N, CA, C and O atoms as CSV, one atom per row, in Angstrom:
chain,resi,resn,atom,element,x,y,z
A,1,MET,N,N,-1.931,-12.287,-20.073
A,1,MET,CA,C,-1.540,-11.091,-20.776
A,1,MET,C,C,-1.081,-11.466,-22.230
A,1,MET,O,O,-1.454,-10.836,-23.220
A,2,GLY,N,N,-0.279,-12.499,-22.271
A,2,GLY,CA,C,0.277,-12.915,-23.569
A,2,GLY,C,C,-0.846,-13.322,-24.568
A,2,GLY,O,O,-0.824,-12.990,-25.754
A,3,ARG,N,N,-1.828,-14.065,-23.996
A,3,ARG,CA,C,-2.938,-14.516,-24.839
A,3,ARG,C,C,-3.819,-13.413,-25.203
A,3,ARG,O,O,-4.151,-13.245,-26.376
A,4,LEU,N,N,-4.230,-12.627,-24.228
A,4,LEU,CA,C,-5.267,-11.597,-24.418
A,4,LEU,C,C,-4.731,-10.380,-25.207
A,4,LEU,O,O,-5.411,-9.850,-26.086
A,5,GLN,N,N,-3.492,-9.949,-24.871
A,5,GLN,CA,C,-2.956,-8.735,-25.468
A,5,GLN,C,C,-2.131,-8.992,-26.703
A,5,GLN,O,O,-2.118,-8.172,-27.621
A,6,LEU,N,N,-1.440,-10.121,-26.746
A,6,LEU,CA,C,-0.565,-10.435,-27.848
A,6,LEU,C,C,-1.087,-11.521,-28.730
A,6,LEU,O,O,-0.534,-11.729,-29.810
A,7,GLY,N,N,-2.148,-12.252,-28.330
A,7,GLY,CA,C,-2.688,-13.303,-29.119
A,7,GLY,C,C,-1.785,-14.520,-29.246
A,7,GLY,O,O,-1.857,-15.256,-30.231
A,8,ARG,N,N,-0.905,-14.736,-28.209
A,8,ARG,CA,C,0.051,-15.810,-28.241
A,8,ARG,C,C,-0.340,-16.861,-27.151
A,8,ARG,O,O,-0.691,-16.470,-26.038
A,9,LYS,N,N,-0.286,-18.120,-27.443
A,9,LYS,CA,C,-0.411,-19.173,-26.444
A,9,LYS,C,C,0.967,-19.634,-25.960
A,9,LYS,O,O,1.895,-19.820,-26.747
A,10,TYR,N,N,1.063,-19.803,-24.696
A,10,TYR,CA,C,2.302,-20.243,-24.079
A,10,TYR,C,C,2.165,-21.661,-23.604
A,10,TYR,O,O,1.090,-22.084,-23.179
A,11,THR,N,N,3.256,-22.401,-23.675
A,11,THR,CA,C,3.252,-23.783,-23.273
A,11,THR,C,C,3.331,-23.825,-21.767
A,11,THR,O,O,3.740,-22.833,-21.163
A,12,PRO,N,N,2.969,-24.897,-21.138
A,12,PRO,CA,C,3.156,-24.930,-19.682
A,12,PRO,C,C,4.592,-24.779,-19.257
A,12,PRO,O,O,4.808,-24.290,-18.148
A,13,GLN,N,N,5.546,-25.130,-19.984
A,13,GLN,CA,C,6.932,-24.892,-19.654
A,13,GLN,C,C,7.319,-23.428,-19.753
A,13,GLN,O,O,8.075,-22.917,-18.927
A,14,GLU,N,N,6.776,-22.732,-20.809
A,14,GLU,CA,C,7.003,-21.285,-20.861
A,14,GLU,C,C,6.371,-20.550,-19.730
A,14,GLU,O,O,6.948,-19.600,-19.200
A,15,ASN,N,N,5.144,-20.987,-19.332
A,15,ASN,CA,C,4.503,-20.337,-18.166
A,15,ASN,C,C,5.379,-20.523,-16.973
A,15,ASN,O,O,5.649,-19.557,-16.260
A,16,ALA,N,N,5.849,-21.749,-16.713
A,16,ALA,CA,C,6.673,-22.021,-15.558
A,16,ALA,C,C,7.926,-21.209,-15.598
A,16,ALA,O,O,8.356,-20.717,-14.555
A,17,ASP,N,N,8.560,-21.033,-16.779
A,17,ASP,CA,C,9.783,-20.187,-16.899
A,17,ASP,C,C,9.467,-18.765,-16.553
A,17,ASP,O,O,10.243,-18.113,-15.855
A,18,ILE,N,N,8.309,-18.246,-17.035
A,18,ILE,CA,C,7.970,-16.836,-16.703
A,18,ILE,C,C,7.777,-16.686,-15.231
A,18,ILE,O,O,8.287,-15.736,-14.637
A,19,VAL,N,N,7.038,-17.617,-14.603
A,19,VAL,CA,C,6.796,-17.542,-13.210
A,19,VAL,C,C,8.091,-17.587,-12.391
A,19,VAL,O,O,8.272,-16.869,-11.407
A,20,ALA,N,N,8.977,-18.471,-12.853
A,20,ALA,CA,C,10.284,-18.665,-12.088
A,20,ALA,C,C,11.072,-17.289,-12.205
A,20,ALA,O,O,11.661,-16.827,-11.227
A,21,PHE,N,N,11.061,-16.709,-13.331
A,21,PHE,CA,C,11.749,-15.388,-13.563
A,21,PHE,C,C,11.139,-14.367,-12.646
A,21,PHE,O,O,11.850,-13.694,-11.899
A,22,LEU,N,N,9.830,-14.239,-12.690
A,22,LEU,CA,C,9.160,-13.225,-11.847
A,22,LEU,C,C,9.458,-13.378,-10.374
A,22,LEU,O,O,9.555,-12.376,-9.666
A,23,LYS,N,N,9.607,-14.606,-9.884
A,23,LYS,CA,C,9.979,-14.798,-8.524
A,23,LYS,C,C,11.346,-14.497,-8.116
A,23,LYS,O,O,11.664,-14.484,-6.927
A,24,THR,N,N,12.218,-14.238,-9.125
A,24,THR,CA,C,13.588,-13.833,-8.846
A,24,THR,C,C,13.646,-12.285,-8.582
A,24,THR,O,O,14.603,-11.803,-7.976
A,25,LEU,N,N,12.690,-11.572,-9.009
A,25,LEU,CA,C,12.694,-10.115,-8.840
A,25,LEU,C,C,12.566,-9.731,-7.448
A,25,LEU,O,O,11.699,-10.252,-6.746
A,26,THR,N,N,13.390,-8.831,-6.983
A,26,THR,CA,C,13.328,-8.402,-5.549
A,26,THR,C,C,13.251,-6.865,-5.525
A,26,THR,O,O,13.322,-6.204,-6.561
A,27,GLY,N,N,13.114,-6.359,-4.384
A,27,GLY,CA,C,12.963,-4.917,-4.159
A,27,GLY,C,C,11.626,-4.544,-3.684
A,27,GLY,O,O,10.722,-5.376,-3.613
A,28,GLU,N,N,11.477,-3.308,-3.355
A,28,GLU,CA,C,10.312,-2.804,-2.895
A,28,GLU,C,C,9.476,-2.211,-4.033
A,28,GLU,O,O,10.020,-1.665,-4.994
A,29,GLN,N,N,8.192,-2.321,-3.918
A,29,GLN,CA,C,7.299,-1.694,-4.936
A,29,GLN,C,C,7.428,-0.179,-4.842
A,29,GLN,O,O,7.512,0.337,-3.728
A,30,PRO,N,N,7.449,0.517,-5.878
A,30,PRO,CA,C,7.492,1.957,-5.808
A,30,PRO,C,C,6.119,2.460,-5.259
A,30,PRO,O,O,5.045,1.956,-5.586
A,31,GLN,N,N,6.258,3.488,-4.408
A,31,GLN,CA,C,5.038,4.052,-3.800
A,31,GLN,C,C,4.471,5.141,-4.714
A,31,GLN,O,O,5.174,6.070,-5.111
A,32,ILE,N,N,3.181,5.002,-5.037
A,32,ILE,CA,C,2.499,5.911,-5.887
A,32,ILE,C,C,1.708,6.862,-5.026
A,32,ILE,O,O,0.822,6.415,-4.297
A,33,LEU,N,N,1.970,8.098,-5.068
A,33,LEU,CA,C,1.200,9.078,-4.310
A,33,LEU,C,C,0.282,9.882,-5.261
A,33,LEU,O,O,0.754,10.531,-6.194
A,34,LEU,N,N,-1.023,9.822,-5.003
A,34,LEU,CA,C,-1.937,10.532,-5.813
A,34,LEU,C,C,-2.095,11.939,-5.231
A,34,LEU,O,O,-2.057,12.120,-4.014
A,35,PRO,N,N,-2.278,12.968,-6.138
A,35,PRO,CA,C,-2.403,14.305,-5.603
A,35,PRO,C,C,-3.748,14.522,-4.872
A,35,PRO,O,O,-4.752,13.909,-5.235
A,36,LEU,N,N,-3.765,15.352,-3.892
A,36,LEU,CA,C,-5.032,15.713,-3.237
A,36,LEU,C,C,-5.672,16.891,-3.994
A,36,LEU,O,O,-5.079,17.956,-4.169
A,37,LEU,N,N,-6.845,16.650,-4.406
A,37,LEU,CA,C,-7.585,17.593,-5.227
A,37,LEU,C,C,-8.542,18.333,-4.378
A,37,LEU,O,O,-9.049,17.778,-3.404
A,38,PRO,N,N,-8.818,19.560,-4.695
A,38,PRO,CA,C,-9.814,20.312,-3.839
A,38,PRO,C,C,-11.167,19.712,-4.146
A,38,PRO,O,O,-11.380,19.172,-5.231
A,39,PRO,N,N,-12.092,19.803,-3.189
A,39,PRO,CA,C,-13.425,19.262,-3.329
A,39,PRO,C,C,-14.184,20.011,-4.516
A,39,PRO,O,O,-13.952,21.186,-4.797
A,40,SER,N,N,-15.045,19.275,-5.134
A,40,SER,CA,C,-15.924,19.865,-6.172
A,40,SER,C,C,-17.217,20.304,-5.593
A,40,SER,O,O,-17.642,19.815,-4.546
A,41,ALA,N,N,-17.844,21.213,-6.254
A,41,ALA,CA,C,-19.169,21.701,-5.833
A,41,ALA,C,C,-19.959,21.889,-7.112
A,41,ALA,O,O,-19.398,21.744,-8.198
A,42,ASP,N,N,-21.297,22.222,-7.018
A,42,ASP,CA,C,-22.129,22.405,-8.156
A,42,ASP,C,C,-21.613,23.574,-8.969
A,42,ASP,O,O,-21.855,23.607,-10.176
A,43,SER,N,N,-20.920,24.530,-8.386
A,43,SER,CA,C,-20.395,25.684,-9.135
A,43,SER,C,C,-19.053,25.449,-9.736
A,43,SER,O,O,-18.504,26.342,-10.383
A,44,THR,N,N,-18.492,24.262,-9.545
A,44,THR,CA,C,-17.185,23.952,-10.129
A,44,THR,C,C,-17.263,23.846,-11.673
A,44,THR,O,O,-18.110,23.135,-12.213
A,45,LYS,N,N,-16.386,24.549,-12.346
A,45,LYS,CA,C,-16.472,24.564,-13.762
A,45,LYS,C,C,-16.122,23.123,-14.271
A,45,LYS,O,O,-15.196,22.484,-13.771
A,46,ARG,N,N,-16.871,22.661,-15.247
A,46,ARG,CA,C,-16.736,21.331,-15.818
A,46,ARG,C,C,-15.985,21.403,-17.132
A,46,ARG,O,O,-16.117,22.390,-17.855
A,47,PRO,N,N,-15.185,20.369,-17.471
A,47,PRO,CA,C,-14.540,20.315,-18.791
A,47,PRO,C,C,-15.559,20.395,-19.909
A,47,PRO,O,O,-16.684,19.920,-19.752
A,48,ALA,N,N,-15.196,20.972,-21.010
A,48,ALA,CA,C,-16.101,21.194,-22.165
A,48,ALA,C,C,-16.842,19.952,-22.630
A,48,ALA,O,O,-18.031,20.081,-22.924
A,49,PRO,N,N,-16.268,18.778,-22.725
A,49,PRO,CA,C,-17.056,17.615,-23.249
A,49,PRO,C,C,-18.141,17.168,-22.206
A,49,PRO,O,O,-19.071,16.439,-22.550
A,50,PHE,N,N,-17.994,17.622,-20.930
A,50,PHE,CA,C,-19.002,17.202,-19.950
A,50,PHE,C,C,-19.986,18.301,-19.511
A,50,PHE,O,O,-20.710,18.141,-18.529
A,51,ASP,N,N,-20.000,19.372,-20.225
A,51,ASP,CA,C,-21.006,20.457,-19.912
A,51,ASP,C,C,-22.423,19.997,-20.101
A,51,ASP,O,O,-23.357,20.769,-19.885
């Protein structure tokens, strides 16, 4: 991410420090619930850019 998104190169020691930090994080991942959408049909109105 640092190289691709920020254009920065990290040293092997910096990479190890980042990994060590990430391994200290605890807790449960938040649960992401996606809404249930009604089924679409050929008669379903489409958004304007997709007409």
